[in-house]
C-alpha positions in Angstrom: 6.6 -3.3 21.7 6.3 -6.3 18.4 4.7 -4.8 15.0 3.0 -7.0 12.7 3.9 -6.1 9.2 1.1 -6.8 6.6 2.3 -6.4 2.8 -1.1 -6.5 0.4 -2.7 -5.6 -3.1 -5.6 -3.3 -3.4 -7.0 -4.4 -7.3 -10.0 -4.5 -8.7 -13.0 -2.7 -7.3 -10.7 -2.4 -3.9 -8.8 0.6 -6.1 -11.9 2.7 -5.3 -11.1 2.0 -1.4 -9.7 5.3 -0.2 -6.3 4.9 2.1 -8.0 5.7 5.4 -10.6 3.3 5.3 -7.9 0.7 4.5 -6.6 1.0 7.7 -10.2 0.4 9.4 -10.4 -2.7 7.1 -7.3 -3.9 8.3 -7.9 -3.1 11.8 -11.3 -5.1 12.0 -9.5 -8.0 10.0 -6.9 -8.1 12.7 -9.8 -8.0 15.5 -11.1 -10.8 14.0 -8.1 -13.3 14.7 -8.5 -12.4 18.1 -4.4 -10.8 18.3 -4.2 -8.5 20.8 -3.4 -5.4 19.8 -1.6 -1.9 21.6 -3.7 0.9 21.6 -2.8 4.7 22.3 -2.6 6.6 25.1 -5.7 9.6 25.7 -9.5 10.2 25.9 -10.2 8.3 22.5 -7.6 5.3 22.3 -7.2 3.7 18.9 -5.3 1.0 17.0 -1.7 2.0 16.8 -0.7 1.6 13.2 0.9 2.8 10.1 -0.2 3.1 6.7 2.2 3.3 3.8 2.4 6.4 1.4 -1.4 7.0 0.0 -2.8 6.0 -3.3 -5.0 8.0 -4.8 -8.6 6.2 -5.3 -9.0 4.2 -8.5 -5.4 3.2 -9.0 -4.5 -0.2 -7.8 -1.6 -1.0 -5.6 0.9 -4.1 -5.3 3.2 -4.3 -2.5 1.4 -1.7 -0.2 2.5 -1.9 3.1 0.4 -2.1 6.7 2.5 -2.0 10.5 -0.2 -2.8 12.9 1.7 -3.3 17.0 0.5 -6.4 18.4 0.6 -7.2 22.3 3.0 -10.8 21.4 4.5 -12.5 18.4 2.3 -15.9 19.5 0.3 -16.0 16.3 2.0 -17.8 13.7 2.3 -15.5 10.5 1.0 -18.0 8.0 -2.3 -18.1 10.1 -2.5 -14.4 9.8 -2.2 -14.5 6.0 -4.1 -17.3 5.4 -7.4 -16.5 7.4 -7.1 -12.7 7.4 -7.5 -13.3 3.1 -10.8 -14.7 4.1 -11.9 -11.7 6.2 -10.8 -9.5 4.1 -13.4 -7.6 0.9 -12.9 -8.6 -2.6 -9.9 -7.1 -4.3 -7.5 -6.9 -0.9 -5.4 -9.8 -0.2 -2.2 -10.4 2.1 0.5 -11.3 -0.2 3.2 -11.7 2.7 3.0 -10.7 6.5 5.7 -10.9 9.3 7.0 -9.6 12.5 9.6 -6.8 12.5 13.0 -7.5 14.0 14.2 -5.4 16.4 15.7 -1.9 15.2 13.9 -1.7 11.8 11.8 0.6 11.1 8.3 1.2 10.9 6.9 2.4 8.7 9.6 1.1 6.2 11.6 3.8 4.1 10.3 3.6 1.0 11.8 6.4 -1.4 10.5 5.2 -4.9 7.2 3.6 -6.4 6.7 2.7 -10.2 3.7 3.3 -12.0 1.5 1.8 -14.8 0.1 4.0 -17.2 -1.6 4.0 -20.4 -0.9 6.4 -23.5 -1.9 7.9 -26.1 -0.6 6.4 -29.5 2.8 5.6 -28.0 3.6 9.1 -26.9 4.7 9.8 -23.3 4.4 13.4 -22.4 7.0 15.5 -20.8 8.4 14.4 -17.8 10.5 15.9 -15.0 13.6 14.9 -14.6 13.8 13.0 -11.5 11.3 10.6 -13.1 12.3 7.1 -15.1 10.9 5.7 -17.5 11.5 1.8 -17.1 9.8 0.2 -19.5 7.6 0.8 -23.0 5.5 -1.5 -24.4 3.1 -0.3 -27.0 0.6 1.7 -25.3 2.0 0.8 -21.8 4.5 2.7 -20.0 6.2 2.0 -16.7 8.1 4.9 -14.9 9.8 5.1 -11.5 9.0 8.4 -9.5 10.5 9.2 -6.1 7.7 9.4 -3.1 9.4 12.3 -1.5 7.0 15.4 -1.9 5.1 13.7 -4.6 1.5 14.8 -5.7 -0.8 12.2 -7.8 -2.0 15.2 -9.5 1.0 15.5 -11.1 0.8 12.4 -12.8 -2.9 13.2 -13.3 -2.1 16.3 -15.1 0.9 14.6 -17.3 -1.1 11.0 -18.5 -4.9 12.2 -17.1 -7.0 10.3 -14.5 -8.4 7.8 -16.4 -5.0 6.2 -17.4 -3.1 5.4 -14.4 -2.9 2.3 -14.0 -1.5 0.9 -11.0 1.4 1.1 -8.7 3.9 -1.0 -7.3 6.0 0.3 -3.9 10.1 0.0 -4.1 11.1 -0.8 -0.2 
């Protein structure tokens, strides 16, 4: 069964859209393109799709991922990218899309993410040993964090809700 992988970014006002609703938005956009989708079996069939790791509401995301099962690979990915960006709400945009090759994992194996945070007076609070500071410029710090068993509240407790700016997934 072919799978369409969509890499997207979520910024601005779209940062306040929940992960659950992101799936619905992309499902509707793909339906508008008239791409035949694969549905689950059972009493209430749903489109087969896989979202990447959830992102807390209010944080922008770059390099986010969603995989959607489609019936065929007949639609050109350049057309999908261009047209889907017209259908998506302000702040959501497709960066890249492609069909998965045979044997590729869906969803992809994502082990780390890079978070950008604001810090007061350049002082970084104490962080766990598994987190790694990648760069620091004045009041902005980039930290690479392993995704397994990660909770956004751990980040919010150290830096505050309003100070977490963005996330970039690392495949």
